[in-house]
A tleap script that builds the chain and sets N, CA, C and O, in Angstrom:
source leaprc.protein.ff14SB
mol = sequence {
  NMET LYS THR ARG VAL VAL TYR MET GLU ALA
  ILE ASP GLN LYS GLU ILE VAL GLU ASN ILE
  SER PHE LEU VAL ALA GLU LYS ASP VAL PRO
  ALA LEU LYS ASN LEU ILE VAL ASP THR HIE
  PRO ALA ASP MET ALA ALA ILE LEU GLN GLU
  LEU ASN GLU ASP GLU CYS ILE TYR LEU PHE
  HIE LEU ILE ASP PRO GLU TYR THR PRO ASP
  VAL LEU SER GLU LEU ASP GLU VAL THR ARG
  GLU ASP ILE VAL SER ARG LEU ALA THR SER
  HIE LEU THR GLU ILE VAL GLU GLU MET ASP
  SER ASP ASP ALA ALA ASP ILE CILE
}
set mol.1.N position { 8.883 8.998 -17.223 }
set mol.1.CA position { 8.222 8.504 -16.031 }
set mol.1.C position { 9.289 8.152 -14.996 }
set mol.1.O position { 10.254 7.446 -15.289 }
set mol.2.N position { 9.096 8.648 -13.813 }
set mol.2.CA position { 10.014 8.403 -12.705 }
set mol.2.C position { 9.648 7.081 -12.040 }
set mol.2.O position { 8.503 6.884 -11.635 }
set mol.3.N position { 10.621 6.173 -11.927 }
set mol.3.CA position { 10.369 4.880 -11.298 }
set mol.3.C position { 11.149 4.798 -9.999 }
set mol.3.O position { 12.322 5.164 -9.929 }
set mol.4.N position { 10.476 4.314 -8.986 }
set mol.4.CA position { 11.068 4.195 -7.661 }
set mol.4.C position { 10.777 2.790 -7.167 }
set mol.4.O position { 9.672 2.512 -6.701 }
set mol.5.N position { 11.759 1.902 -7.266 }
set mol.5.CA position { 11.569 0.521 -6.836 }
set mol.5.C position { 12.368 0.290 -5.565 }
set mol.5.O position { 13.555 0.609 -5.493 }
set mol.6.N position { 11.711 -0.262 -4.580 }
set mol.6.CA position { 12.348 -0.572 -3.309 }
set mol.6.C position { 12.035 -2.027 -3.001 }
set mol.6.O position { 10.877 -2.441 -3.073 }
set mol.7.N position { 13.048 -2.802 -2.661 }
set mol.7.CA position { 12.837 -4.210 -2.389 }
set mol.7.C position { 12.146 -4.413 -1.054 }
set mol.7.O position { 12.498 -3.783 -0.057 }
set mol.8.N position { 11.141 -5.313 -1.045 }
set mol.8.CA position { 10.268 -5.489 0.109 }
set mol.8.C position { 10.999 -5.946 1.362 }
set mol.8.O position { 10.651 -5.520 2.463 }
set mol.9.N position { 12.002 -6.802 1.219 }
set mol.9.CA position { 12.653 -7.326 2.400 }
set mol.9.C position { 13.480 -6.258 3.127 }
set mol.9.O position { 13.868 -6.459 4.278 }
set mol.10.N position { 13.749 -5.144 2.474 }
set mol.10.CA position { 14.618 -4.131 3.054 }
set mol.10.C position { 13.862 -2.997 3.743 }
set mol.10.O position { 14.487 -2.105 4.317 }
set mol.11.N position { 12.557 -3.013 3.696 }
set mol.11.CA position { 11.792 -1.899 4.245 }
set mol.11.C position { 10.595 -2.406 5.031 }
set mol.11.O position { 10.215 -3.571 4.919 }
set mol.12.N position { 10.009 -1.533 5.818 }
set mol.12.CA position { 8.841 -1.952 6.588 }
set mol.12.C position { 7.557 -1.790 5.773 }
set mol.12.O position { 7.572 -1.221 4.681 }
set mol.13.N position { 6.471 -2.286 6.306 }
set mol.13.CA position { 5.202 -2.315 5.573 }
set mol.13.C position { 4.717 -0.919 5.186 }
set mol.13.O position { 4.162 -0.739 4.102 }
set mol.14.N position { 4.917 0.059 6.050 }
set mol.14.CA position { 4.471 1.422 5.729 }
set mol.14.C position { 5.157 1.921 4.465 }
set mol.14.O position { 4.516 2.513 3.597 }
set mol.15.N position { 6.447 1.685 4.364 }
set mol.15.CA position { 7.188 2.104 3.175 }
set mol.15.C position { 6.744 1.314 1.948 }
set mol.15.O position { 6.682 1.856 0.845 }
set mol.16.N position { 6.436 0.041 2.142 }
set mol.16.CA position { 5.949 -0.779 1.035 }
set mol.16.C position { 4.650 -0.188 0.503 }
set mol.16.O position { 4.485 -0.021 -0.705 }
set mol.17.N position { 3.736 0.125 1.402 }
set mol.17.CA position { 2.441 0.685 1.004 }
set mol.17.C position { 2.635 2.020 0.285 }
set mol.17.O position { 1.993 2.274 -0.734 }
set mol.18.N position { 3.513 2.870 0.809 }
set mol.18.CA position { 3.784 4.154 0.151 }
set mol.18.C position { 4.365 3.946 -1.239 }
set mol.18.O position { 3.980 4.630 -2.187 }
set mol.19.N position { 5.288 3.006 -1.359 }
set mol.19.CA position { 5.913 2.714 -2.642 }
set mol.19.C position { 4.880 2.185 -3.635 }
set mol.19.O position { 4.855 2.597 -4.795 }
set mol.20.N position { 4.039 1.279 -3.177 }
set mol.20.CA position { 3.008 0.717 -4.049 }
set mol.20.C position { 2.016 1.799 -4.463 }
set mol.20.O position { 1.613 1.847 -5.625 }
set mol.21.N position { 1.623 2.654 -3.552 }
set mol.21.CA position { 0.714 3.756 -3.894 }
set mol.21.C position { 1.313 4.636 -4.983 }
set mol.21.O position { 0.621 5.036 -5.919 }
set mol.22.N position { 2.595 4.934 -4.854 }
set mol.22.CA position { 3.291 5.734 -5.863 }
set mol.22.C position { 3.274 5.026 -7.217 }
set mol.22.O position { 2.968 5.637 -8.241 }
set mol.23.N position { 3.604 3.737 -7.213 }
set mol.23.CA position { 3.667 2.980 -8.468 }
set mol.23.C position { 2.292 2.812 -9.100 }
set mol.23.O position { 2.171 2.820 -10.325 }
set mol.24.N position { 1.260 2.660 -8.287 }
set mol.24.CA position { -0.108 2.585 -8.818 }
set mol.24.C position { -0.467 3.915 -9.470 }
set mol.24.O position { -1.025 3.935 -10.567 }
set mol.25.N position { -0.154 5.019 -8.811 }
set mol.25.CA position { -0.448 6.344 -9.375 }
set mol.25.C position { 0.270 6.548 -10.706 }
set mol.25.O position { -0.252 7.199 -11.610 }
set mol.26.N position { 1.470 5.985 -10.816 }
set mol.26.CA position { 2.252 6.083 -12.048 }
set mol.26.C position { 1.836 5.037 -13.085 }
set mol.26.O position { 2.290 5.077 -14.229 }
set mol.27.N position { 0.969 4.103 -12.683 }
set mol.27.CA position { 0.550 2.984 -13.547 }
set mol.27.C position { 1.764 2.187 -14.039 }
set mol.27.O position { 1.816 1.754 -15.190 }
set mol.28.N position { 2.734 2.006 -13.140 }
set mol.28.CA position { 3.974 1.307 -13.472 }
set mol.28.C position { 3.805 -0.192 -13.206 }
set mol.28.O position { 4.292 -0.720 -12.206 }
set mol.29.N position { 3.109 -0.857 -14.117 }
set mol.29.CA position { 2.786 -2.278 -13.960 }
set mol.29.C position { 4.034 -3.147 -13.826 }
set mol.29.O position { 4.071 -3.994 -12.933 }
set mol.30.N position { 5.071 -2.980 -14.675 }
set mol.30.CA position { 6.252 -3.838 -14.508 }
set mol.30.C position { 6.893 -3.712 -13.121 }
set mol.30.O position { 7.278 -4.717 -12.524 }
set mol.31.N position { 7.006 -2.496 -12.615 }
set mol.31.CA position { 7.605 -2.309 -11.289 }
set mol.31.C position { 6.721 -2.907 -10.199 }
set mol.31.O position { 7.224 -3.514 -9.253 }
set mol.32.N position { 5.407 -2.739 -10.329 }
set mol.32.CA position { 4.483 -3.322 -9.349 }
set mol.32.C position { 4.581 -4.840 -9.347 }
set mol.32.O position { 4.667 -5.459 -8.286 }
set mol.33.N position { 4.567 -5.440 -10.532 }
set mol.33.CA position { 4.656 -6.900 -10.606 }
set mol.33.C position { 5.976 -7.387 -10.031 }
set mol.33.O position { 6.016 -8.405 -9.339 }
set mol.34.N position { 7.052 -6.670 -10.311 }
set mol.34.CA position { 8.355 -7.026 -9.768 }
set mol.34.C position { 8.353 -6.939 -8.245 }
set mol.34.O position { 8.967 -7.764 -7.568 }
set mol.35.N position { 7.677 -5.960 -7.727 }
set mol.35.CA position { 7.637 -5.742 -6.287 }
set mol.35.C position { 6.818 -6.804 -5.556 }
set mol.35.O position { 7.146 -7.169 -4.427 }
set mol.36.N position { 5.758 -7.302 -6.190 }
set mol.36.CA position { 4.858 -8.232 -5.493 }
set mol.36.C position { 5.058 -9.697 -5.865 }
set mol.36.O position { 4.419 -10.571 -5.279 }
set mol.37.N position { 5.923 -9.978 -6.817 }
set mol.37.CA position { 6.018 -11.327 -7.378 }
set mol.37.C position { 6.228 -12.423 -6.329 }
set mol.37.O position { 5.615 -13.485 -6.439 }
set mol.38.N position { 7.047 -12.207 -5.346 }
set mol.38.CA position { 7.342 -13.249 -4.357 }
set mol.38.C position { 6.707 -12.979 -2.994 }
set mol.38.O position { 7.123 -13.549 -1.985 }
set mol.39.N position { 5.709 -12.116 -2.970 }
set mol.39.CA position { 5.078 -11.755 -1.706 }
set mol.39.C position { 4.109 -12.850 -1.256 }
set mol.39.O position { 3.262 -13.294 -2.031 }
set mol.40.N position { 4.238 -13.273 -0.024 }
set mol.40.CA position { 3.362 -14.295 0.552 }
set mol.40.C position { 1.922 -13.769 0.559 }
set mol.40.O position { 1.709 -12.576 0.776 }
set mol.41.N position { 0.924 -14.643 0.323 }
set mol.41.CA position { -0.477 -14.194 0.305 }
set mol.41.C position { -0.912 -13.419 1.554 }
set mol.41.O position { -1.660 -12.448 1.440 }
set mol.42.N position { -0.464 -13.826 2.726 }
set mol.42.CA position { -0.838 -13.102 3.950 }
set mol.42.C position { -0.227 -11.702 3.964 }
set mol.42.O position { -0.869 -10.745 4.398 }
set mol.43.N position { 1.008 -11.585 3.491 }
set mol.43.CA position { 1.648 -10.273 3.410 }
set mol.43.C position { 0.961 -9.403 2.366 }
set mol.43.O position { 0.780 -8.203 2.571 }
set mol.44.N position { 0.578 -10.012 1.244 }
set mol.44.CA position { -0.123 -9.266 0.201 }
set mol.44.C position { -1.467 -8.770 0.727 }
set mol.44.O position { -1.862 -7.638 0.450 }
set mol.45.N position { -2.161 -9.603 1.476 }
set mol.45.CA position { -3.441 -9.192 2.060 }
set mol.45.C position { -3.240 -8.006 3.002 }
set mol.45.O position { -4.027 -7.060 2.987 }
set mol.46.N position { -2.200 -8.056 3.811 }
set mol.46.CA position { -1.918 -6.952 4.737 }
set mol.46.C position { -1.648 -5.655 3.976 }
set mol.46.O position { -2.076 -4.582 4.403 }
set mol.47.N position { -0.952 -5.750 2.872 }
set mol.47.CA position { -0.674 -4.568 2.048 }
set mol.47.C position { -1.963 -4.043 1.431 }
set mol.47.O position { -2.234 -2.844 1.485 }
set mol.48.N position { -2.752 -4.926 0.849 }
set mol.48.CA position { -4.009 -4.506 0.214 }
set mol.48.C position { -4.918 -3.786 1.203 }
set mol.48.O position { -5.593 -2.821 0.843 }
set mol.49.N position { -4.937 -4.249 2.431 }
set mol.49.CA position { -5.796 -3.663 3.463 }
set mol.49.C position { -5.372 -2.248 3.841 }
set mol.49.O position { -6.163 -1.496 4.411 }
set mol.50.N position { -4.140 -1.881 3.531 }
set mol.50.CA position { -3.630 -0.546 3.849 }
set mol.50.C position { -3.826 0.452 2.707 }
set mol.50.O position { -3.684 1.658 2.909 }
set mol.51.N position { -4.147 -0.034 1.526 }
set mol.51.CA position { -4.322 0.838 0.361 }
set mol.51.C position { -5.736 1.389 0.310 }
set mol.51.O position { -6.647 0.831 0.922 }
set mol.52.N position { -5.921 2.487 -0.422 }
set mol.52.CA position { -7.295 2.942 -0.628 }
set mol.52.C position { -7.980 1.971 -1.591 }
set mol.52.O position { -7.315 1.147 -2.218 }
set mol.53.N position { -9.284 2.065 -1.706 }
set mol.53.CA position { -10.051 1.067 -2.462 }
set mol.53.C position { -9.604 0.950 -3.919 }
set mol.53.O position { -9.454 -0.161 -4.428 }
set mol.54.N position { -9.393 2.070 -4.592 }
set mol.54.CA position { -8.978 2.022 -5.996 }
set mol.54.C position { -7.598 1.396 -6.160 }
set mol.54.O position { -7.382 0.590 -7.064 }
set mol.55.N position { -6.663 1.766 -5.285 }
set mol.55.CA position { -5.320 1.180 -5.334 }
set mol.55.C position { -5.388 -0.318 -5.062 }
set mol.55.O position { -4.710 -1.111 -5.715 }
set mol.56.N position { -6.208 -0.690 -4.099 }
set mol.56.CA position { -6.374 -2.093 -3.725 }
set mol.56.C position { -6.859 -2.923 -4.912 }
set mol.56.O position { -6.298 -3.978 -5.207 }
set mol.57.N position { -7.888 -2.452 -5.580 }
set mol.57.CA position { -8.437 -3.174 -6.730 }
set mol.57.C position { -7.409 -3.251 -7.849 }
set mol.57.O position { -7.227 -4.306 -8.457 }
set mol.58.N position { -6.743 -2.146 -8.122 }
set mol.58.CA position { -5.731 -2.103 -9.180 }
set mol.58.C position { -4.650 -3.147 -8.910 }
set mol.58.O position { -4.287 -3.920 -9.797 }
set mol.59.N position { -4.138 -3.162 -7.675 }
set mol.59.CA position { -3.078 -4.101 -7.327 }
set mol.59.C position { -3.587 -5.540 -7.330 }
set mol.59.O position { -2.878 -6.444 -7.772 }
set mol.60.N position { -4.799 -5.761 -6.845 }
set mol.60.CA position { -5.351 -7.117 -6.812 }
set mol.60.C position { -5.361 -7.729 -8.214 }
set mol.60.O position { -5.082 -8.917 -8.377 }
set mol.61.N position { -5.680 -6.923 -9.216 }
set mol.61.CA position { -5.713 -7.418 -10.594 }
set mol.61.C position { -4.325 -7.777 -11.127 }
set mol.61.O position { -4.220 -8.463 -12.144 }
set mol.62.N position { -3.278 -7.334 -10.471 }
set mol.62.CA position { -1.914 -7.637 -10.911 }
set mol.62.C position { -1.331 -8.875 -10.239 }
set mol.62.O position { -0.275 -9.361 -10.643 }
set mol.63.N position { -2.003 -9.381 -9.227 }
set mol.63.CA position { -1.513 -10.564 -8.512 }
set mol.63.C position { -1.635 -11.777 -9.423 }
set mol.63.O position { -2.622 -11.932 -10.142 }
set mol.64.N position { -0.629 -12.628 -9.384 }
set mol.64.CA position { -0.647 -13.869 -10.156 }
set mol.64.C position { -1.932 -14.631 -9.827 }
set mol.64.O position { -2.205 -14.897 -8.657 }
set mol.65.N position { -2.728 -14.987 -10.851 }
set mol.65.CA position { -4.006 -15.676 -10.608 }
set mol.65.C position { -3.884 -16.942 -9.754 }
set mol.65.O position { -4.845 -17.348 -9.101 }
set mol.66.N position { -2.724 -17.549 -9.762 }
set mol.66.CA position { -2.512 -18.739 -8.937 }
set mol.66.C position { -2.650 -18.415 -7.445 }
set mol.66.O position { -3.018 -19.281 -6.651 }
set mol.67.N position { -2.357 -17.175 -7.070 }
set mol.67.CA position { -2.350 -16.787 -5.662 }
set mol.67.C position { -3.561 -15.969 -5.227 }
set mol.67.O position { -3.746 -15.743 -4.031 }
set mol.68.N position { -4.389 -15.521 -6.167 }
set mol.68.CA position { -5.519 -14.675 -5.771 }
set mol.68.C position { -6.493 -15.362 -4.810 }
set mol.68.O position { -7.013 -14.692 -3.917 }
set mol.69.N position { -6.768 -16.671 -4.949 }
set mol.69.CA position { -7.660 -17.297 -3.953 }
set mol.69.C position { -7.085 -17.228 -2.536 }
set mol.69.O position { -7.815 -16.975 -1.577 }
set mol.70.N position { -5.780 -17.452 -2.408 }
set mol.70.CA position { -5.140 -17.405 -1.090 }
set mol.70.C position { -5.140 -15.988 -0.526 }
set mol.70.O position { -5.376 -15.786 0.665 }
set mol.71.N position { -4.875 -15.011 -1.386 }
set mol.71.CA position { -4.876 -13.617 -0.933 }
set mol.71.C position { -6.277 -13.223 -0.478 }
set mol.71.O position { -6.441 -12.615 0.580 }
set mol.72.N position { -7.277 -13.564 -1.269 }
set mol.72.CA position { -8.657 -13.225 -0.921 }
set mol.72.C position { -9.052 -13.856 0.414 }
set mol.72.O position { -9.771 -13.241 1.202 }
set mol.73.N position { -8.591 -15.065 0.664 }
set mol.73.CA position { -8.891 -15.758 1.926 }
set mol.73.C position { -8.262 -15.070 3.129 }
set mol.73.O position { -8.795 -15.144 4.237 }
set mol.74.N position { -7.137 -14.404 2.919 }
set mol.74.CA position { -6.402 -13.757 4.011 }
set mol.74.C position { -6.915 -12.354 4.345 }
set mol.74.O position { -6.558 -11.799 5.384 }
set mol.75.N position { -7.737 -11.784 3.487 }
set mol.75.CA position { -8.201 -10.407 3.681 }
set mol.75.C position { -9.229 -10.286 4.797 }
set mol.75.O position { -9.958 -11.233 5.091 }
set mol.76.N position { -9.279 -9.105 5.416 }
set mol.76.CA position { -10.355 -8.853 6.367 }
set mol.76.C position { -11.666 -8.743 5.587 }
set mol.76.O position { -11.660 -8.541 4.373 }
set mol.77.N position { -12.771 -8.877 6.289 }
set mol.77.CA position { -14.084 -8.944 5.641 }
set mol.77.C position { -14.401 -7.697 4.810 }
set mol.77.O position { -14.938 -7.808 3.708 }
set mol.78.N position { -14.077 -6.534 5.324 }
set mol.78.CA position { -14.395 -5.284 4.621 }
set mol.78.C position { -13.634 -5.190 3.306 }
set mol.78.O position { -14.220 -4.886 2.267 }
set mol.79.N position { -12.334 -5.450 3.346 }
set mol.79.CA position { -11.526 -5.368 2.128 }
set mol.79.C position { -11.955 -6.434 1.135 }
set mol.79.O position { -12.059 -6.168 -0.063 }
set mol.80.N position { -12.206 -7.646 1.631 }
set mol.80.CA position { -12.656 -8.729 0.751 }
set mol.80.C position { -13.957 -8.337 0.055 }
set mol.80.O position { -14.097 -8.542 -1.151 }
set mol.81.N position { -14.904 -7.780 0.795 }
set mol.81.CA position { -16.182 -7.370 0.193 }
set mol.81.C position { -15.988 -6.264 -0.839 }
set mol.81.O position { -16.649 -6.262 -1.878 }
set mol.82.N position { -15.084 -5.322 -0.559 }
set mol.82.CA position { -14.793 -4.259 -1.528 }
set mol.82.C position { -14.272 -4.846 -2.839 }
set mol.82.O position { -14.696 -4.443 -3.922 }
set mol.83.N position { -13.356 -5.795 -2.729 }
set mol.83.CA position { -12.785 -6.406 -3.932 }
set mol.83.C position { -13.834 -7.233 -4.654 }
set mol.83.O position { -14.024 -7.079 -5.861 }
set mol.84.N position { -14.515 -8.106 -3.929 }
set mol.84.CA position { -15.514 -8.994 -4.535 }
set mol.84.C position { -16.591 -8.190 -5.256 }
set mol.84.O position { -17.033 -8.579 -6.337 }
set mol.85.N position { -17.011 -7.086 -4.675 }
set mol.85.CA position { -18.078 -6.287 -5.287 }
set mol.85.C position { -17.650 -5.638 -6.597 }
set mol.85.O position { -18.493 -5.224 -7.393 }
set mol.86.N position { -16.345 -5.550 -6.821 }
set mol.86.CA position { -15.858 -4.885 -8.027 }
set mol.86.C position { -15.260 -5.847 -9.047 }
set mol.86.O position { -14.757 -5.415 -10.084 }
set mol.87.N position { -15.311 -7.136 -8.765 }
set mol.87.CA position { -14.804 -8.123 -9.719 }
set mol.87.C position { -15.905 -8.545 -10.681 }
set mol.87.O position { -17.077 -8.613 -10.313 }
set mol.88.N position { -15.515 -8.823 -11.905 }
set mol.88.CA position { -16.459 -9.394 -12.863 }
set mol.88.C position { -16.885 -10.763 -12.347 }
set mol.88.O position { -16.086 -11.474 -11.737 }
set mol.89.N position { -18.123 -11.128 -12.585 }
set mol.89.CA position { -18.652 -12.405 -12.106 }
set mol.89.C position { -17.798 -13.571 -12.581 }
set mol.89.O position { -17.535 -14.498 -11.815 }
set mol.90.N position { -17.364 -13.536 -13.830 }
set mol.90.CA position { -16.549 -14.629 -14.366 }
set mol.90.C position { -15.211 -14.731 -13.637 }
set mol.90.O position { -14.734 -15.833 -13.367 }
set mol.91.N position { -14.609 -13.597 -13.320 }
set mol.91.CA position { -13.336 -13.598 -12.601 }
set mol.91.C position { -13.530 -14.116 -11.177 }
set mol.91.O position { -12.732 -14.918 -10.691 }
set mol.92.N position { -14.572 -13.667 -10.523 }
set mol.92.CA position { -14.866 -14.129 -9.170 }
set mol.92.C position { -15.140 -15.627 -9.152 }
set mol.92.O position { -14.685 -16.329 -8.249 }
set mol.93.N position { -15.872 -16.117 -10.133 }
set mol.93.CA position { -16.166 -17.548 -10.224 }
set mol.93.C position { -14.879 -18.357 -10.329 }
set mol.93.O position { -14.735 -19.383 -9.664 }
set mol.94.N position { -13.944 -17.904 -11.158 }
set mol.94.CA position { -12.655 -18.596 -11.302 }
set mol.94.C position { -11.905 -18.648 -9.974 }
set mol.94.O position { -11.322 -19.672 -9.620 }
set mol.95.N position { -11.925 -17.549 -9.255 }
set mol.95.CA position { -11.219 -17.492 -7.971 }
set mol.95.C position { -11.875 -18.421 -6.954 }
set mol.95.O position { -11.189 -19.199 -6.291 }
set mol.96.N position { -13.193 -18.343 -6.831 }
set mol.96.CA position { -13.924 -19.146 -5.843 }
set mol.96.C position { -13.750 -20.637 -6.109 }
set mol.96.O position { -13.658 -21.426 -5.169 }
set mol.97.N position { -13.704 -21.026 -7.372 }
set mol.97.CA position { -13.522 -22.445 -7.714 }
set mol.97.C position { -12.194 -22.989 -7.209 }
set mol.97.O position { -12.065 -24.194 -6.995 }
set mol.98.N position { -11.212 -22.128 -7.015 }
set mol.98.CA position { -9.891 -22.556 -6.555 }
set mol.98.C position { -9.718 -22.455 -5.038 }
set mol.98.O position { -8.685 -22.859 -4.503 }
set mol.99.N position { -10.712 -21.925 -4.352 }
set mol.99.CA position { -10.613 -21.724 -2.905 }
set mol.99.C position { -11.039 -22.968 -2.135 }
set mol.99.O position { -11.773 -23.814 -2.646 }
set mol.100.N position { -10.560 -23.060 -0.886 }
set mol.100.CA position { -11.071 -24.080 0.021 }
set mol.100.C position { -12.555 -23.810 0.220 }
set mol.100.O position { -12.993 -22.660 0.170 }
set mol.101.N position { -13.325 -24.865 0.445 }
set mol.101.CA position { -14.779 -24.711 0.525 }
set mol.101.C position { -15.225 -23.767 1.639 }
set mol.101.O position { -16.181 -23.013 1.459 }
set mol.102.N position { -14.545 -23.798 2.792 }
set mol.102.CA position { -14.954 -22.901 3.882 }
set mol.102.C position { -14.681 -21.437 3.542 }
set mol.102.O position { -15.468 -20.563 3.906 }
set mol.103.N position { -13.572 -21.162 2.846 }
set mol.103.CA position { -13.275 -19.793 2.425 }
set mol.103.C position { -14.234 -19.344 1.329 }
set mol.103.O position { -14.683 -18.198 1.318 }
set mol.104.N position { -14.545 -20.252 0.407 }
set mol.104.CA position { -15.487 -19.932 -0.669 }
set mol.104.C position { -16.866 -19.625 -0.095 }
set mol.104.O position { -17.560 -18.731 -0.580 }
set mol.105.N position { -17.260 -20.360 0.928 }
set mol.105.CA position { -18.570 -20.134 1.553 }
set mol.105.C position { -18.659 -18.738 2.167 }
set mol.105.O position { -19.732 -18.134 2.175 }
set mol.106.N position { -17.547 -18.225 2.679 }
set mol.106.CA position { -17.533 -16.868 3.240 }
set mol.106.C position { -17.825 -15.817 2.175 }
set mol.106.O position { -18.374 -14.757 2.477 }
set mol.107.N position { -17.463 -16.107 0.948 }
set mol.107.CA position { -17.664 -15.149 -0.146 }
set mol.107.C position { -19.054 -15.266 -0.730 }
set mol.107.O position { -19.686 -14.267 -1.072 }
set mol.108.N position { -19.516 -16.482 -0.839 }
set mol.108.CA position { -20.841 -16.725 -1.431 }
set mol.108.C position { -21.885 -16.396 -0.410 }
set mol.108.O position { -23.079 -16.524 -0.684 }
savepdb mol mol.pdb
quit
């Protein structure tokens, strides 16, 4: 398996999205986690919004659960609805319980 890791601070968002798309296609979970580990929730939301729906969902599931409520809050409405519609109810419940009430209300 060919691995291509590029550090986020050294490249622009377009290259990040291309790199993540490649790693998702390769199912390279360790490289993906390494790439997103220190990404700010707003930056992660911006990246997710640039991916196709399947890539977006795949990557969302790799985000540290501590940060998923913040990432979900930062997403545009369309991307948020795409993700929410594909999450298991139990997983969504866990995320919503950790969100600010106004952000949680947007989802419910």
